[in-house]
TORTI-597976 format. One record per residue (C-alpha): residue number from 1; residue in one letter; chain; y, x, z. Coordinates in steps of 0.001 Angstrom, whole numbers. Each point is the difference from the previous one (the first is absolute). Layout:
<rs>
R  resi  resn  chain       py       px       pz
R   NUM     A      A        Y        X        Z
...
</rs>
This chain:
<rs>
R  resi  resn  chain       py       px       pz
R     1     X      A    92685    68926    72799
R     2     X      A    -1655     -345     3383
R     3     X      A     1197     2003     2989
R     4     X      A    -2308     2741     1104
R     5     X      A     -162      372     3759
R     6     X      A      401     3688      776
R     7     X      A    -1966     1506     2837
R     8     X      A     2354      969     2748
R     9     X      A      -86     3675      837
R    10     X      A     -667     -969     3624
R    11     X      A    -3240    -1726    -1115
R    12     X      A    -1281     2921    -2087
R    13     X      A    -2736     2498      822
R    14     X      A     2473     2850     -462
R    15     X      A     2291    -1448     2668
R    16     X      A    -2925     -103     2458
R    17     X      A     -921     3586     -857
R    18     X      A     3544     1191      650
R    19     X      A      399    -1988     3191
R    20     X      A    -3285     1384     1278
R    21     X      A      958     3551     -990
R    22     X      A     3197     -363     2046
R    23     X      A    -2153     -721     3059
R    24     X      A    -2212     2994     -759
R    25     X      A     3100     2181     -262
R    26     X      A     1272    -1310     3350
R    27     X      A    -3316      882     1628
R    28     X      A      176     3537    -1403
R    29     X      A     3573      437     1255
R    30     X      A     -899    -1305     3471
R    31     X      A    -2898     2450      225
R    32     X      A     2106     2973    -1121
R    33     X      A     2975    -1002     2178
R    34     X      A    -1305    -1498     3270
R    35     X      A     2645    -2129     1634
R    36     X      A     1653     -936    -3310
R    37     X      A     1668    -3406      -81
R    38     X      A     -829    -2237    -2950
R    39     X      A     2308    -2592    -1544
R    40     X      A     -900    -1841    -3226
R    41     X      A    -2127      935    -3009
R    42     X      A      -16    -2436    -2905
R    43     X      A    -1250      270    -3551
R    44     X      A     2890      159    -2474
R    45     X      A      322      118    -3769
R    46     X      A    -2092     2937    -1262
R    47     X      A    -1006     1136     3462
R    48     X      A      549     -284     3741
R    49     X      A     1894     1534     2878
R    50     X      A     -207      223     3790
R    51     X      A     2804      712     2483
R    52     X      A     -605     2347     2929
R    53     X      A     1897     1273     3016
R    54     X      A    -1278     3579      253
R    55     X      A      746     2998     2235
R    56     X      A     1167     2130    -2927
R    57     X      A      942     -159    -3656
R    58     X      A    -2936      -82    -2402
R    59     X      A     -507     2792    -2543
R    60     X      A    -1777       32    -3395
R    61     X      A    -2855     1820     1756
R    62     X      A     -275    -2906     2437
R    63     X      A     -427    -2426    -2917
R    64     X      A    -2832     2139    -1343
R    65     X      A    -1757     -104     3372
R    66     X      A      542    -3752      355
R    67     X      A    -1428     -670    -3465
R    68     X      A    -2976     2270      700
R    69     X      A     -789    -1997     3149
R    70     X      A      467    -3271    -1916
R    71     X      A    -2725     1020    -2445
R    72     X      A    -2366      642     2902
R    73     X      A      772    -3415     1522
R    74     X      A     -528    -1759    -3338
R    75     X      A    -3399     1594     -444
R    76     X      A    -1053    -1445     3362
R    77     X      A     -285    -3485    -1620
R    78     X      A     1648    -1686     2970
R    79     X      A      294    -3797     -223
R    80     X      A     3371    -1720      494
R    81     X      A     -491    -2619     2708
R    82     X      A     2568    -2743      611
R    83     X      A      470    -1744     3329
R    84     X      A     2509    -2622     1159
R    85     X      A     1469      811     3414
R    86     X      A     2455    -1503     2445
R    87     X      A     3443     1516      478
R    88     X      A    -1047     1240     3438
R    89     X      A    -3111     1693    -1355
R    90     X      A     2031     1555    -2802
R    91     X      A     2454     1384     2529
R    92     X      A    -2869     1556     1933
R    93     X      A    -1460     1596    -3150
R    94     X      A     3371     1467    -1035
R    95     X      A     1380      672     3483
R    96     X      A      935     3578     -975
R    97     X      A     1537     -998    -3336
R    98     X      A     3615    -1231      508
R    99     X      A      589     -932    -3646
R   100     X      A    -3121    -2146      -77
R   101     X      A      997    -1644     3291
R   102     X      A     3342     -986    -1544
R   103     X      A    -1796    -1541    -2976
R   104     X      A    -2383    -1873     2310
R   105     X      A     3012    -1581     1714
R   106     X      A     1268    -1196    -3375
R   107     X      A    -3442    -1283     -990
R   108     X      A     -322    -1900     3261
R   109     X      A     3362    -1688     -606
R   110     X      A     -955     -781    -3596
R   111     X      A     2946     1955    -1398
R   112     X      A    -1633     2863    -1930
R   113     X      A    -3304     1178    -1414
R   114     X      A    -1723     3220     1006
R   115     X      A     2255     1974    -2370
R   116     X      A     3161    -1413     1547
R   117     X      A      783    -2349    -2904
R   118     X      A     1473    -3439      827
R   119     X      A    -2491    -2872     -264
R   120     X      A      344    -3767     -352
R   121     X      A    -3155     -895     1909
R   122     X      A    -1334     1607     3166
R   123     X      A    -2824     2355    -1009
R   124     X      A    -3127      648     1993
R   125     X      A     -333     3437     1537
R   126     X      A    -2854     2014    -1443
R   127     X      A    -1187     3584       60
R   128     X      A    -2118     2090    -2346
R   129     X      A    -2225     2838     1138
R   130     X      A    -1831     2651    -1972
R   131     X      A    -1669     2951     1707
R   132     X      A     2195      845     3016
R   133     X      A     3281    -1372    -1405
R   134     X      A     1391    -3433      898
R   135     X      A     3109    -1510    -1570
R   136     X      A     2009    -3177      348
R   137     X      A     -674    -1542    -3400
R   138     X      A     -729    -3208    -1896
R   139     X      A    -1663     1835    -2918
R   140     X      A    -1394     -221    -2542
R   141     X      A    -2202     3075     -145
R   142     X      A    -3054     1220    -1848
R   143     X      A    -3361     -562     1645
R   144     X      A     -388     3647      998
R   145     X      A     1494     3407     -713
R   146     X      A    -2663      719    -2653
R   147     X      A     1982    -2246    -2362
R   148     X      A     2844     2549       54
R   149     X      A     -485     2742    -2597
R   150     X      A      877     3276     1809
R   151     X      A      753     1647    -3376
R   152     X      A     2545    -2702     -850
R   153     X      A     2324      353     2981
R   154     X      A     2915     2353      608
R   155     X      A     2677      387     2652
R   156     X      A     3313      453    -1782
R   157     X      A     2874      807     2336
R   158     X      A     1709     -676     3311
R   159     X      A     3413    -1595      499
R   160     X      A     2071    -1311     2868
R   161     X      A       97    -3742      717
R   162     X      A     1804    -1879     2730
R   163     X      A    -2215    -2293     2066
R   164     X      A      245    -3464    -1599
R   165     X      A     2638     1297    -2410
R   166     X      A     2721       32     2649
R   167     X      A     2103     3166      168
R   168     X      A      516     -616     3717
R   169     X      A    -3753      339      635
R   170     X      A    -2051     3217      256
R   171     X      A     -637     2025    -3146
R   172     X      A    -3717      133     -824
R   173     X      A    -1987     2097    -2463
R   174     X      A    -1355    -1999    -2924
R   175     X      A    -2994     1421    -1843
R   176     X      A     -351    -1327    -3541
R   177     X      A    -3329       30    -1783
R   178     X      A    -1727    -1565    -2957
R   179     X      A    -3523    -1237     -685
R   180     X      A    -1699    -1141    -3201
R   181     X      A    -3354    -1191    -1226
R   182     X      A     -986     3314    -1558
R   183     X      A     1282     3559     -557
R   184     X      A     1175     -783    -3555
R   185     X      A     2361    -2700     1265
R   186     X      A     1312     2401     2633
R   187     X      A      566     2703    -2622
R   188     X      A     1917    -2421    -2215
R   189     X      A     2133    -1105     2941
R   190     X      A      841     3581      980
R   191     X      A     1023      675    -3605
R   192     X      A     2322    -3038      147
R   193     X      A     1511     1369     3198
R   194     X      A      817     3282    -1742
R   195     X      A     1470    -1896    -2929
R   196     X      A     1953    -2116     2465
R   197     X      A     1661     3105     1424
R   198     X      A     1347      811    -3459
R   199     X      A     1114    -3562     -698
R   200     X      A     1233     -998     3463
R   201     X      A     3320    -1733     -620
R   202     X      A     1544     1666     3047
R   203     X      A     -726     3462    -1427
R   204     X      A     1053     -935    -3540
R   205     X      A     3115    -1782     1208
R   206     X      A     1121     3181     1750
R   207     X      A     -918     2356    -2868
R   208     X      A     1603    -2178    -2681
R   209     X      A     3069     -747     2147
R   210     X      A     -504    -3804      -77
R   211     X      A      601    -1008     3626
R   212     X      A      348     1385     3492
R   213     X      A      -65    -1107     3621
R   214     X      A     2314     1317     2695
R   215     X      A     -489     -382     3733
R   216     X      A     3722     -401      567
R   217     X      A      -39    -2994    -2354
R   218     X      A    -3189    -1373     1538
R   219     X      A    -3765     -151     -669
R   220     X      A    -1135    -2292    -2787
R   221     X      A     3466      -93    -1591
R   222     X      A     -303     1647    -3412
R   223     X      A     2880     1876    -1617
R   224     X      A     -205      -66    -3791
R   225     X      A     1266     3077    -1830
R   226     X      A     1682     -324    -3435
R   227     X      A    -3396      508    -1616
R   228     X      A    -1541    -2762     2119
R   229     X      A     3037    -2167     -660
R   230     X      A     -598      353    -3751
R   231     X      A    -3551    -1349      396
R   232     X      A     1280    -2934     2079
R   233     X      A     2612     -833    -2641
R   234     X      A    -2676      -89    -2715
R   235     X      A    -2282    -2243     2056
R   236     X      A     2844    -2394      811
R   237     X      A     1002      -72    -3661
R   238     X      A    -3581     -854     -958
R   239     X      A     -277    -2753     2620
R   240     X      A     3314    -1551     -979
R   241     X      A     -942      -49    -3692
R   242     X      A    -3397    -1578      680
R   243     X      A     1389    -2535     2459
R   244     X      A     2852     -950    -2342
R   245     X      A    -2603     -648    -2703
R   246     X      A    -1894    -2225     2455
R   247     X      A     3187    -1943      872
R   248     X      A      630     1389     3475
R   249     X      A     3527       -5     1387
R   250     X      A     1216     2771     2268
R   251     X      A     1533     -465     3444
R   252     X      A     1347     2315     2701
R   253     X      A     -293     -487     3745
R   254     X      A     1339     1954     3002
R   255     X      A    -1968     2569     1956
R   256     X      A      327    -1868     3282
R   257     X      A      213    -3568     1296
R   258     X      A      420    -1922     3213
R   259     X      A    -2943     -434     2313
R   260     X      A       87    -3760     -661
R   261     X      A    -1208      514    -3574
R   262     X      A    -3189     1761     1075
R   263     X      A     -633    -2555     2728
R   264     X      A      363    -2728    -2636
R   265     X      A    -2390     1784    -2369
R   266     X      A    -2571      416     2774
R   267     X      A      -25     3797     -121
R   268     X      A     1352      200     3548
R   269     X      A    -1578      494     2420
R   270     X      A    -3291      565    -1870
R   271     X      A     1237     2769    -2292
R   272     X      A     2351     1639     2521
R   273     X      A    -2177     3106      543
R   274     X      A      382      887    -3683
R   275     X      A     3770     -486       33
R   276     X      A     2714     2380     1103
R   277     X      A     1606    -1085     3281
R   278     X      A     3013    -2296     -251
R   279     X      A     3613     1082      169
R   280     X      A     2499    -2182     1818
R   281     X      A     3644     -553     -920
R   282     X      A     2342    -2603     1508
R   283     X      A    -2949    -1661     1693
R   284     X      A    -1990     -403    -3246
R   285     X      A    -3290     1836     -622
R   286     X      A     -717     1409    -3462
R   287     X      A    -3150     1515    -1504
R   288     X      A     -382     2241    -3026
R   289     X      A    -2228    -2010    -2295
R   290     X      A    -3746      716     -195
R   291     X      A     -410    -2278    -3045
R   292     X      A     2145    -1804    -2593
R   293     X      A    -1593    -3450      -51
R   294     X      A     2099    -1763     2688
R   295     X      A     3177      905    -1871
R   296     X      A    -1431    -1116    -3338
R   297     X      A     -888    -3321     1631
R   298     X      A     3636     -279     1068
R   299     X      A     1130      594    -3585
R   300     X      A    -2316    -2777    -1184
R   301     X      A     1439    -2275     2688
R   302     X      A     3616      874     -808
R   303     X      A      374    -2952    -2373
R   304     X      A    -1957    -3101    -1076
R   305     X      A    -2940      720    -2319
R   306     X      A    -1564    -2197    -2665
R   307     X      A    -3374      192    -1706
R   308     X      A     2017     1232    -2998
R   309     X      A      868     3168     1983
R   310     X      A    -3649      843      556
R   311     X      A    -1694     2359     -176
R   312     X      A     2718     2098     1631
R   313     X      A     -899     3703       58
R   314     X      A     2226     2032     2336
R   315     X      A     -465     3783     -322
R   316     X      A     1436     2840     2035
R   317     X      A     -597     3685      612
R   318     X      A      799     -537     3655
R   319     X      A     -104     2729     2623
R   320     X      A    -1989    -1018     3093
R   321     X      A     -684     1765     3284
R   322     X      A    -3224     -129     1978
R   323     X      A     -759     1918     3157
R   324     X      A    -3385     1470     -849
R   325     X      A    -1588     1913     2877
R   326     X      A      532     3748     -146
R   327     X      A    -3721      654     -324
R   328     X      A     -247    -2325    -2997
R   329     X      A     2768     1578    -2078
R   330     X      A    -1432     1724    -3077
R   331     X      A     2270     1605    -2565
R   332     X      A     1342    -2664    -2348
R   333     X      A    -2995    -2293      532
R   334     X      A     1023    -1178     3484
R   335     X      A     3737      222      669
R   336     X      A     2648    -1774     2044
R   337     X      A     2558     -545    -2771
R   338     X      A    -1373    -1571    -3173
R   339     X      A     1475    -1301    -3232
R   340     X      A    -2116    -2927    -1151
R   341     X      A     -489    -1271    -3546
R   342     X      A      291    -3436     1524
R   343     X      A      292    -3511    -1392
R   344     X      A     -554    -3547     1174
R   345     X      A     -957    -2727    -2428
R   346     X      A      740    -3593      998
R   347     X      A    -2021    -2506    -1998
R   348     X      A    -1629    -3405       77
R   349     X      A    -3737     -472      386
R   350     X      A     -248     -807    -3701
R   351     X      A     1615     3353     -852
R   352     X      A    -2034     2025     2473
R   353     X      A    -2920     1028    -2215
R   354     X      A     2209     1296    -2794
R   355     X      A     2293     1881     2358
R   356     X      A    -2835     1506     2020
R   357     X      A    -1827     1126    -3126
R   358     X      A     3141     1451    -1587
R   359     X      A      475     2213     3050
R   360     X      A    -3552     1324     -315
R   361     X      A      535      655    -3710
R   362     X      A     3189     1878      820
R   363     X      A    -2060     2303     2238
R   364     X      A    -2342      695    -2884
R   365     X      A     2940      858    -2275
R   366     X      A     1182     2589     2479
R   367     X      A    -3488     1409      554
R   368     X      A     -485      478    -3752
R   369     X      A     3340     1812     -223
R   370     X      A     -835     2369     2863
R   371     X      A    -3628      474    -1062
R   372     X      A    -1335    -1474     3236
R   373     X      A    -3647     -898     -623
R   374     X      A    -1624       12     3431
R   375     X      A     1144    -3185     1709
R   376     X      A    -1330    -3338     1121
R   377     X      A     1485    -3335     1038
R   378     X      A     -748     -948     3610
R   379     X      A      359    -3689      814
R   380     X      A      700     -289     3730
R   381     X      A     -688    -3351     1666
R   382     X      A      392    -1292     3541
R   383     X      A    -2629     -668     2657
R   384     X      A       -8    -3302     1915
R   385     X      A     -267     1805     3352
R   386     X      A     3441     1520     -591
R   387     X      A     1843    -3293     -540
R   388     X      A     2951     -311     2338
R   389     X      A     -291     3683      948
R   390     X      A     -251     2329    -2955
R   391     X      A      657    -2715    -2596
R   392     X      A     2213    -3060     -383
R   393     X      A    -1920    -2959     1405
R   394     X      A     -339    -2164    -3098
R   395     X      A    -3657      -81    -1140
R   396     X      A      705    -2450    -2825
R   397     X      A     2594     2228    -1628
R   398     X      A    -2163     3072      492
R   399     X      A    -2850    -1629    -1892
R   400     X      A     2317    -1338    -2675
R   401     X      A     1833     3258     -715
R   402     X      A    -3151     2136      136
R   403     X      A    -1625    -2333    -2532
R   404     X      A     3126      291    -2167
R   405     X      A     -216     3799       25
R   406     X      A    -3716      -32     -870
R   407     X      A      588    -2421    -2838
R   408     X      A     2875     2069    -1425
R   409     X      A    -2006     3242      117
R   410     X      A    -3188    -1510    -1421
R   411     X      A     1702    -2039    -2718
R   412     X      A     1735     3108    -1311
R   413     X      A    -3086     2192      214
R   414     X      A     1488     2422     2548
R   415     X      A    -2768     1732     2011
R   416     X      A      476      130     3745
R   417     X      A    -1860      348     3249
R   418     X      A      451    -2307     2956
R   419     X      A      526     1265     3549
R   420     X      A      196    -2423     2913
R   421     X      A     2407      252     2932
R   422     X      A     2566     2312    -1655
R   423     X      A     2572    -2509    -1253
R   424     X      A     3713      100      812
R   425     X      A      920    -2241     2929
R   426     X      A     1674    -2468    -2388
R   427     X      A    -2568     -188    -2798
R   428     X      A    -2678     1643    -2164
R   429     X      A      773     3081    -2054
R   430     X      A    -1196     2315    -2715
R   431     X      A      341     3686      842
R   432     X      A     -476     2535    -2763
R   433     X      A    -1911     2984     1334
R   434     X      A      324     3224    -1960
R   435     X      A    -1825     3266      371
R   436     X      A     1949     3173     -617
R   437     X      A    -1332     2997    -1879
R   438     X      A    -1046     1551     3323
R   439     X      A    -1938    -3076     1113
R   440     X      A     2586    -1463     2387
R   441     X      A      -41    -3815      -84
R   442     X      A     2940    -2148     1025
R   443     X      A     1879    -3174     -858
R   444     X      A     2503      604    -2803
R   445     X      A      969    -3578     -824
R   446     X      A     -195    -3432     1574
R   447     X      A      294    -3638    -1066
R   448     X      A      206    -2337     3000
R   449     X      A       66    -3789      184
R   450     X      A     2318    -1412     2664
R   451     X      A     -295    -3668      916
R   452     X      A     1531      437     3469
R   453     X      A     3372     1729     -315
R   454     X      A     1589    -2473    -2457
R   455     X      A     -712    -2859     2411
R   456     X      A     1190     2057     2963
R   457     X      A     3331      581    -1772
R   458     X      A       74    -3622    -1178
R   459     X      A      172     1078    -3641
R   460     X      A     -163    -2901    -2428
R   461     X      A      674     -890    -3592
R   462     X      A      469    -3404    -1563
R   463     X      A    -3080     -789    -2090
R   464     X      A     -169    -2080    -3174
R   465     X      A     -396    -3172     2064
R   466     X      A     3272      777     1767
R   467     X      A    -1788      792     3278
R   468     X      A      370     3143     2130
R   469     X      A    -3004     2314     -298
R   470     X      A     -831     3294     1729
R   471     X      A     -643     2868    -2433
R   472     X      A    -2733     2569      238
R   473     X      A     1148     3597      272
R   474     X      A    -1696     3074    -1477
R   475     X      A      777     3357     1581
R   476     X      A     -713     2729    -2558
R   477     X      A      527     3765     -222
R   478     X      A    -1754     1383    -3109
R   479     X      A     1502     3474      335
R   480     X      A     -367      173     3781
R   481     X      A     2795     2112     1475
R   482     X      A     1683     3030    -1540
R   483     X      A    -1499     2062     2764
R   484     X      A    -3612    -1081     -405
R   485     X      A       72     -215    -3800
R   486     X      A     1503     3464     -479
R   487     X      A    -2408     1445     2564
R   488     X      A    -2865    -1548    -1953
R   489     X      A     1336     1133    -3386
R   490     X      A      493     3581     1226
R   491     X      A    -3726      121      773
R   492     X      A     -962    -2064    -3053
R   493     X      A     1761     2375    -2416
R   494     X      A     -407     3112     2197
R   495     X      A     3792      306     -316
R   496     X      A     -134      158    -3814
R   497     X      A     1878    -3234     -697
R   498     X      A      195    -1428    -3518
R   499     X      A     3184      968    -1836
R   500     X      A     1876    -3248      712
R   501     X      A     -621      287     3743
R   502     X      A      384     3768      433
R   503     X      A     2966      944     2174
R   504     X      A      739     2829    -2418
R   505     X      A    -1060     -701    -3562
R   506     X      A     1140     3149    -1831
R   507     X      A      630     3612     1051
R   508     X      A     1865     2125    -2580
R   509     X      A     -881     3694      190
R   510     X      A     2171     2468    -1925
R   511     X      A    -1727     3315     -612
R   512     X      A     3184     2053      411
R   513     X      A     3584     -657     1042
R   514     X      A      915     -132    -3695
R   515     X      A    -1616    -3455     -199
R   516     X      A     1672    -1399     3122
R   517     X      A     2747    -1804    -1930
R   518     X      A    -2580    -1528    -2361
R   519     X      A    -2064    -1092     3028
R   520     X      A     3011    -1602     1722
R   521     X      A     1018    -1873    -3153
R   522     X      A    -3559    -1288     -375
R   523     X      A      -50     -962     3681
R   524     X      A     3212    -2020     -397
R   525     X      A    -1315    -1754    -3097
R   526     X      A    -3217    -1051     1736
R   527     X      A     1898    -1002     3140
R   528     X      A     2233    -2292    -2047
R   529     X      A    -3177    -1718    -1254
R   530     X      A    -1066     -708     3603
R   531     X      A    -2563     2820      235
R   532     X      A     -425     1751     3350
R   533     X      A      400     3601    -1107
R   534     X      A      813     3375     1524
R   535     X      A      743     3350    -1638
R   536     X      A    -1304     3073     1807
R   537     X      A     2813     2544     -427
R   538     X      A    -1237     2335     2729
R   539     X      A     -541     3699     -845
R   540     X      A    -3784     -364      457
R   541     X      A    -2323     1013    -2823
R   542     X      A    -1268    -2746    -2300
R   543     X      A    -3531      -38     1452
R   544     X      A     1370     -379     3525
R   545     X      A     2157    -2936    -1141
R   546     X      A    -3018    -1636    -1623
R   547     X      A    -2015      505     3180
R   548     X      A     2721    -1666     2109
R   549     X      A       59    -2996    -2347
R   550     X      A    -3793     -258       90
R   551     X      A      -13        5     3806
R   552     X      A     2443    -2932      -69
R   553     X      A    -2322    -1740    -2522
R   554     X      A     2789     -495    -2567
R   555     X      A    -1518    -1784    -3047
R   556     X      A     2026     1819    -2691
R   557     X      A     1222     3593      -16
R   558     X      A     2291      963    -2909
R   559     X      A      -25     3743     -562
R   560     X      A     2929     1106    -2170
R   561     X      A      491     3466    -1427
R   562     X      A     2051     1441    -2857
R   563     X      A    -2315    -1486    -2649
R   564     X      A       80    -3526     1466
R   565     X      A     3770      136      464
R   566     X      A      607     1009    -3619
R   567     X      A    -2392    -2710    -1274
R   568     X      A     1316    -2813     2272
R   569     X      A    -3497     -235     1463
R   570     X      A    -1919      332     3271
R   571     X      A    -3328     1515      946
R   572     X      A    -1556    -2941     1848
R   573     X      A    -2437      917     2730
R   574     X      A    -1639    -3064     1574
R   575     X      A    -1297     -231     3549
R   576     X      A    -3578      -92    -1327
R   577     X      A      469     3439    -1597
R   578     X      A      335    -1107    -3625
R   579     X      A     2843     1591    -2005
R   580     X      A     1857     -586    -3262
R   581     X      A     3317      794    -1613
R   582     X      A     1996    -3009    -1206
R   583     X      A     3552     -927    -1005
R   584     X      A     2199    -1296     2801
R   585     X      A      220    -3394    -1712
R   586     X      A    -3778     -312      -29
R   587     X      A     -232      790     3706
R   588     X      A     2720    -2544      786
R   589     X      A    -1967    -2638    -1910
R   590     X      A    -3152      950     1951
R   591     X      A     1452     -116     3497
R   592     X      A     2114    -3124     -505
R   593     X      A    -3101    -1805    -1307
R   594     X      A    -2085     1110     3001
R   595     X      A     2701    -1200     2398
R   596     X      A      753    -3259    -1806
R   597     X      A    -3671    -1032     -218
R   598     X      A     -886     1382     3444
R   599     X      A    -2879     1788    -1664
R   600     X      A    -2713     1769     1974
R   601     X      A     -299     2588    -2782
R   602     X      A     1806     3307     -154
</rs>
């Protein structure tokens, strides 16, 4: 199996269309709001945005007027003309634009690009002009506005955004829009957006009482309700069973450690911005941990190791804390407290291929169980220009380990795509990208090769020749974090989890109070079998009780009346609407089988 190089989105025609449409939108806004201050306007996944400092808050009617003017500009067939300028000339062009002037300062110092993103190499300063609009930009763009289909663009909404993502900076107005090749693509995208509203994990999580956030606790710190806790318990149970089968051993590590540990690992000072600030006690600084690996390395180093001990697979559902910027927090997908399905595999070079491949196969086991079909393996490699800066400066080991990953993937017939300059700082990695039912793509699992940290921690084992040897380390997280996985699964299943994973598996609904005792006895029997069951003994009518259970997406509703009670039976009503009357024993056999086998079927 040969790797297929995937076209980067940034190199695609659609990216150029969206980037160019962002400029057209900015021109329309500037014409409708003279004196407006412009910030940045990049193309993003599925669309584009532009940030503005405007004299008043935009309305839906404003968006209509802006889009109307955009169509007129597009029809003018204006070419996009690029020109490289000096910092001084750029300052003169944007003398009335304070946000652009700040970016020009950063460009001149070689610190950021024109969107304010940190850069490794000093970029040249360039501008693009179409019609009367000039922007600080490196491109790329289409040749002229005629390449933008005016029937395939739409402005979506406006939101607030702090300048450069810093809550201490001014709040700007961000206009989001989308652009496609043709009207059919736009129509399909707008349909996905509507579907996304129904499946958004934040909405479902609130409606199904899975998790909550509270400002007094803190942003990005999820609180799991009993129903969410039940899902977590099932996922942990699954992971522990699978990992036990694959000969992992479980460890536990503390939530914080001394500053010295993170200096030793190399995470300080380079990772400090993503860490919570230190706390000091008796002259010693401590950090809450942003990752588990340094502590797992310490466990490996806690006693002498032999080749007979390898591979050593240390697994932990460890809670980590990362200070994500406020503007980047997003439901369960981007949080500040995360429980990782983490493990570190220490192995020799000879064992690497088998271990690396087994991790990938474990991913596929999980994906089959959850019915995840839209995914791809992304092989991220380094770039020589980043050695000593973005990546560990060891070109020989980079080449060696990247070749090892390619060989393992190809030998085992695992399709993948290769993306340069996206590796971890300590080695190449495979990220598993999934696409949710609403079209949202993100990394769900990772398998990373680390040739740097074991040497940094002086980890060794005695090989068969009796000599000390440094192991390789694989960082892997096939089930991501509880937060991200459950957020994904909420959207994947639209909240209708399979029976084994449902927070509530059975709702018993007596028709009248006369069946309450029968319902409670049945509830206790199922509970003793490990079934998550509730009996609705409220005075509501039967149809209202059924409706409540349906809204909570309970897989099985057991309606019991006089006839069922006398026959020792239940009227089973499944979530999909199908119904049948069956003896209690038959239902018990059904549900225990569905739970035991983790079946996707009702």
